[in-house]
C-alpha positions as CSV (number, residue, x, y, z in Angstrom):
1,M,3.4,15.3,11.6
2,P,4.6,12.8,14.1
3,S,3.7,9.3,13.9
4,I,0.7,7.4,15.6
5,Q,2.5,6.6,18.9
6,T,0.5,4.7,21.7
7,Q,1.9,3.1,24.3
8,I,3.1,-0.8,23.0
9,P,4.8,-3.1,25.3
10,H,7.9,-4.6,24.1
11,L,7.7,-7.8,22.6
12,P,7.7,-10.8,24.9
13,A,11.1,-12.0,25.3
14,L,10.3,-15.8,25.1
15,K,8.3,-15.5,21.8
16,R,9.7,-14.4,18.4
17,Y,7.5,-12.7,15.7
18,R,8.0,-14.2,12.4
19,I,8.3,-11.4,9.5
20,Q,8.7,-11.8,5.5
21,I,10.1,-9.3,3.8
22,A,8.5,-8.5,0.1
23,D,10.5,-5.9,-2.3
24,D,12.0,-6.6,-5.7
25,H,14.8,-4.3,-4.8
26,S,17.4,-6.3,-3.2
27,V,19.2,-3.2,-1.5
28,V,16.0,-2.2,0.1
29,R,15.5,-5.6,1.6
30,R,18.8,-5.8,3.1
31,G,18.1,-2.5,4.8
32,I,14.8,-3.4,6.2
33,R,16.4,-6.6,7.3
34,A,19.2,-4.8,9.0
35,V,16.8,-2.7,11.0
36,L,14.5,-5.7,12.2
37,E,17.8,-7.6,13.0
38,L,18.4,-4.8,15.8
39,E,15.2,-6.2,17.7
40,P,16.2,-9.4,19.2
41,N,13.0,-11.2,19.2
42,L,11.9,-10.6,15.4
43,E,12.7,-13.5,13.0
44,I,12.9,-13.1,9.4
45,T,11.7,-16.1,7.7
46,S,12.0,-14.8,3.9
47,E,13.0,-12.6,1.7
48,T,10.9,-12.0,-1.7
49,G,11.2,-10.1,-5.1
50,T,8.1,-11.2,-7.1
51,G,4.1,-11.6,-6.3
52,T,4.1,-15.1,-7.1
53,E,7.2,-16.0,-4.8
54,T,5.6,-13.9,-1.9
55,V,2.3,-15.6,-2.1
56,E,4.3,-18.9,-2.2
57,H,6.8,-18.0,0.6
58,V,3.5,-16.9,3.0
59,R,1.7,-20.2,2.4
60,K,4.7,-21.7,3.1
61,N,6.2,-20.5,6.2
62,R,2.8,-18.9,7.3
63,P,4.8,-15.8,8.9
64,D,3.0,-13.5,11.4
65,L,3.7,-10.4,9.3
66,L,4.5,-9.8,5.8
67,L,6.2,-6.7,5.2
68,L,5.0,-5.8,1.2
69,D,6.5,-3.6,-1.5
70,L,3.9,-2.0,-3.3
71,T,4.7,-2.0,-6.8
72,M,6.0,-5.9,-7.4
73,P,6.7,-7.9,-10.7
74,E,3.9,-10.2,-11.4
75,M,1.5,-8.8,-9.0
76,N,1.2,-5.6,-7.5
77,G,1.1,-5.0,-3.4
78,L,-2.8,-4.9,-3.7
79,E,-3.3,-7.8,-5.4
80,I,-0.3,-9.8,-3.4
81,A,-2.4,-8.6,0.1
82,A,-5.6,-9.5,-1.6
83,A,-4.3,-13.2,-2.1
84,V,-2.5,-13.5,1.7
85,R,-5.4,-12.6,3.1
86,K,-7.5,-14.8,1.2
87,E,-4.8,-17.8,1.8
88,C,-3.1,-16.8,5.2
89,P,-5.7,-14.6,7.1
90,E,-3.5,-14.8,10.0
91,T,-0.6,-12.9,8.5
92,Q,-0.6,-9.3,9.4
93,I,0.5,-6.8,6.5
94,I,2.2,-3.6,6.2
95,I,2.6,-1.9,2.9
96,L,6.2,-0.4,2.9
97,T,6.5,2.0,-0.2
98,M,8.0,5.2,-1.2
99,H,5.3,6.8,-2.4
100,F,2.3,8.8,-0.6
101,S,-1.1,8.4,-1.6
102,E,-4.2,8.7,0.6
103,A,-6.4,6.8,-2.2
104,V,-3.6,3.7,-2.6
105,A,-3.6,3.5,1.4
106,R,-7.7,3.6,1.5
107,E,-7.4,0.4,-0.9
108,A,-4.5,-1.2,1.0
109,L,-6.7,-0.8,4.1
110,K,-10.0,-2.1,2.6
111,I,-8.2,-5.1,1.7
112,G,-7.0,-5.7,5.4
113,A,-3.3,-4.5,5.7
114,L,-3.0,-3.0,9.6
115,G,-0.1,-0.6,8.3
116,Y,1.1,1.9,5.6
117,M,4.3,3.4,5.9
118,L,6.9,5.5,3.8
119,K,10.3,3.8,3.2
120,S,11.6,7.0,4.4
121,D,10.3,6.2,7.8
122,A,11.8,2.8,8.2
123,D,14.6,3.6,10.4
124,T,12.8,5.2,13.0
125,D,9.6,3.9,12.8
126,L,9.6,0.1,11.7
127,I,10.0,-1.5,15.1
128,A,7.4,0.9,16.5
129,A,5.0,-0.3,13.6
130,V,5.9,-3.6,13.9
131,R,5.0,-3.5,17.7
132,H,1.6,-2.1,16.8
133,V,0.5,-4.5,14.1
134,R,1.7,-7.6,16.5
135,H,-1.1,-6.0,18.5
136,N,-3.8,-5.9,16.0
137,R,-3.2,-2.1,16.0
138,T,-3.0,0.1,12.7
139,F,0.1,2.0,12.1
140,F,0.8,5.3,9.1
141,T,3.5,7.4,9.7
142,G,4.0,10.9,8.9
143,C,1.7,12.9,6.9
144,L,-0.5,10.0,6.7
145,A,-1.3,9.6,10.0
146,N,-4.4,11.9,10.9
147,K,-5.8,11.3,7.2
148,M,-5.8,7.5,8.1
149,I,-7.8,7.9,11.2
150,D,-10.0,10.4,9.9
151,S,-10.7,9.0,6.8
152,F,-10.3,5.9,6.6
153,I,-11.2,4.0,10.4
154,E,-13.9,6.4,11.2
155,D,-15.3,7.1,7.7
156,P,-19.2,4.7,8.0
157,R,-19.0,5.4,4.2
158,A,-16.0,3.0,3.8
159,T,-16.8,-0.3,2.4
160,V,-15.1,-3.9,1.2
161,A,-13.0,-3.8,-1.6
162,T,-14.6,-6.0,-4.5
163,E,-12.8,-7.1,-7.6
164,P,-13.1,-4.4,-10.2
165,K,-14.3,-5.1,-13.9
166,A,-11.4,-5.6,-15.7
167,P,-10.5,-2.6,-17.6
168,A,-10.0,-2.0,-21.3
169,D,-6.1,-2.5,-21.5
170,D,-6.1,-2.2,-25.1
171,V,-7.7,1.2,-24.9
172,P,-5.3,3.8,-25.4
173,L,-4.8,6.7,-23.4
174,T,-3.5,9.9,-24.2
175,E,-0.3,11.4,-23.0
176,R,-2.5,14.0,-21.0
177,E,-5.4,11.6,-20.0
178,I,-2.4,9.9,-18.3
179,E,-0.9,12.4,-16.9
180,V,-4.2,13.2,-15.0
181,L,-4.8,9.7,-14.4
182,R,-1.7,9.4,-12.6
183,L,-2.1,13.0,-10.4
184,L,-5.6,11.8,-9.4
185,A,-4.5,8.4,-8.3
186,T,-1.5,9.4,-6.4
187,G,-4.1,11.4,-4.2
188,E,-4.2,14.9,-5.5
189,G,-7.5,16.5,-5.9
190,N,-9.0,18.5,-8.9
191,K,-7.6,21.7,-8.5
192,K,-4.5,20.8,-7.4
193,V,-4.1,18.1,-10.6
194,A,-5.5,21.6,-12.4
195,L,-2.9,23.8,-11.1
196,A,0.4,21.5,-11.8
197,M,-1.2,20.8,-14.9
198,G,-1.7,24.5,-16.0
199,V,-5.4,24.1,-16.9
200,S,-8.7,24.7,-15.1
201,T,-10.6,22.5,-12.8
202,R,-13.7,21.7,-15.5
203,T,-10.9,20.4,-18.0
204,V,-9.6,18.1,-15.2
205,E,-13.0,17.0,-14.4
206,S,-13.8,16.6,-18.1
207,H,-10.7,14.7,-18.8
208,R,-11.7,12.4,-15.5
209,N,-15.0,11.6,-16.9
210,H,-13.7,10.6,-20.1
211,I,-10.9,8.2,-18.6
212,M,-13.7,6.5,-16.3
213,H,-16.3,5.7,-19.5
214,K,-13.0,5.1,-22.1
215,M,-11.4,2.6,-19.7
216,Q,-14.7,1.2,-18.4
217,F,-13.7,2.1,-14.5
218,T,-16.6,1.6,-12.5
219,N,-14.9,3.5,-9.5
220,F,-12.3,5.7,-8.0
221,S,-10.6,2.3,-6.9
222,D,-10.7,0.9,-10.2
223,M,-8.9,4.3,-11.5
224,V,-6.0,3.6,-8.4
225,R,-5.1,-0.3,-9.7
226,Y,-5.2,0.4,-13.2
227,A,-2.6,3.1,-12.1
228,I,-0.7,0.6,-9.9
229,R,-1.1,-2.1,-12.2
230,H,0.8,-0.1,-15.1
231,N,3.4,1.3,-13.0
232,L,2.1,5.0,-13.3
233,I,2.2,5.0,-8.9
234,T,5.9,3.8,-8.1
235,S,7.1,2.4,-4.8
């Protein structure tokens, strides 16, 4: 599926666009920097590898854009994004991850990110994404593009994300429940989860209801955030 590509003008020659890169792997940060440095009007303000460090650098440097990994030490990408939007609302955010998840992308958009793209698309689409976001346009690549337009931007039922009730982390989940939670949180429907696990759809629904009750989740967003926080969804 092609990327969302509308006619966006090149960045102004005399005004630099300042970008911070946040990823817990130095080799990934170097790769992203290498792509960005091909564009003469982009400036890298800093590279950060933890959640706390990322928020501190945003607060100090006030970059125009934060390229943010989903899975980070100390804070996950959604928590970092929420903190950045509060501390420095003028800084735009693109989630840059290895993982395709419509559910996670929904949460990122609700928090205030303007982009959600796969790292595998960075070499071809990252500069275009930066140009879109600079002009306050959303950017989603590959298989996410149409789903983002249909499900997130134009969905009148979409609501602003709120802080969920803290789940009972000390309550153990069985291996089967963990697998169900992981598959659901990555955007798979009940039928696909059932097929992947070799069980009936009714069994998946039963597991889901039991997980929601056991972990005191009030909605699906709580489940997604729990999966990210406990590294069930990797970046």
